[in-house]
N, C-alpha and C positions, 0 to 999 in steps of 0.2 A: 561395356556393361559391368557393373559391380557385382550383381547377384540377381536373385529372383525376387518376385513379389513377396514370397514367404520370408526371405532374408530381410527385406526391408521392414516387414511387419514385426519380425522378431527383434530387430535392432530398436525399432520405435518403442516396443513394449518394454525392453530393458531400460530405455531412457525414462519412460514414465514411471517405472518401478522406483527409480531413484528420487524423482520429484516431478510434479506436474509441469507440463510444457505448453507454451502457446502454439498455435497453428504455425505462425511464422518461424518460431524457433525450431519446431520439428522439421519444417521444410528445409531450413538452413542446415540442420544437422544431417539430414538424409543426403543433401547435395554434397556436403563436405565428405561424407562417407563414400560418395561416388555412385549413388543410385541414379538411375535414369528417371526422367520426368514422369514417364508412364508408371513406374514402380512407386514413385513418390505420391503421385495423385491418387493412385489406388489405395495406398497405405493411409493417406490423410482421410480419404472418404471412409475407409473402414473404421478408423479411430473416432471420427465424428459420429458415425452411426452407432458405434458402441458406447458413446458418451465418454470416451477416454480423453479427448481433447475438446475443450469448450472454453473459448477465450473469455466469455462473459462470466462463467463460474470461476475461472482462474483469477480474473480481475477482482471479483467480489471477495474471494479468499485473501488475496494480497492486501486489499483495502482493510478488511477486518483485522488482519495480522498487524498492519501498521497502526491502526487505531488502538489496539490492545497494548502497544508498547508504551 
């Protein structure tokens, strides 16, 4: 085990502060960091409930950014 649920959330929040992340990318980054599936699933659920990861909103934002260029 890499850490606790709180460690996983803390790491995920640091990643999101840098830039928005997709659900898939967040799962991959947490796995690379060594967190267990239970910690990852709990963290993803927390982030989704809080509205901090939302693939649809992320895709819309990326599309708008690409169109503006």
